[in-house]
C-alpha positions, 0 to 999 in steps of 0.5 A: 531887670531888678530896678535897683540902681548902681551909682554912676561909675566910669564905664569900664570896658568889659574884660575880653568880650566874648562877642562884640558888634560896633557900628556908626549910624547917621543921626537921622530918624532912620539911624536909630531904628536900624541900630535897634534892628541890628542889635536884635539880630546880632543878639539872636546870632549870639544865642539870645533868640529874638523872643527871649527876655535878654534880646527884648530887654537889650533891644529896648534899651538900645532903642531908647539910647539911640533915639536919645542920641538922634534927638538930643545928641545930633550935630549936623554932619555927625552920626552916633556910634553904637557898641554891643558886647557880650561877656560870657556866653548864653545864657549866662553873660553880661550884655552891654550897649554903649551909644556915643554922640558928639554933643558934649553940652547935653548930658543926661543926669547920672542915675539917682542912687535911690532909684529913678525919679518917675516922670510926671504923667503930663510930661511930653518926654523924659521916659526913655532913661526912666525905662533904661533905669528900670531895665538895666542892672546899671547904666551911666554917662561918661565923656566919649572915649578917644579924641572925639568930643562928646558923651557915651551913655551905656547900660548893662544887663547881667544874666544870672547863671543857669543852674543845671536842669533850668530852662534857658530863657 
């Protein structure tokens, strides 16, 4: 959670994830909250308790990305796909969430190299990716992998190594 933005880079797959969870969800108002709950539950199983900063941060990022997939990426009869990976082990790891939908023409702008643009105070929307920009170490947008049309929005949170004697988060 450093607020610094790394310029858009292709979403290289994590090298040999220690943990992986993936699932397809319906692009309905029920799909996004279910995805968020399952992300938090899976992180807890992986050693990041519900009330820990990594769990709360990745769950919030997943909530924003899945809500965007439902709102902006919805295609009737098609759902969205979520993938959560942890590379390394708790408490030091890289947590990554990827959300893919089948809408190709509605791509969010990639992150700004100078940092996120603050949405206008009177704007009715536009705060979700702003929050992702502030919370994630890096994030980006890429074409959806495989033969399916669409896009993938991903974000990563790198957790610092824990020094001996430090308390785990």
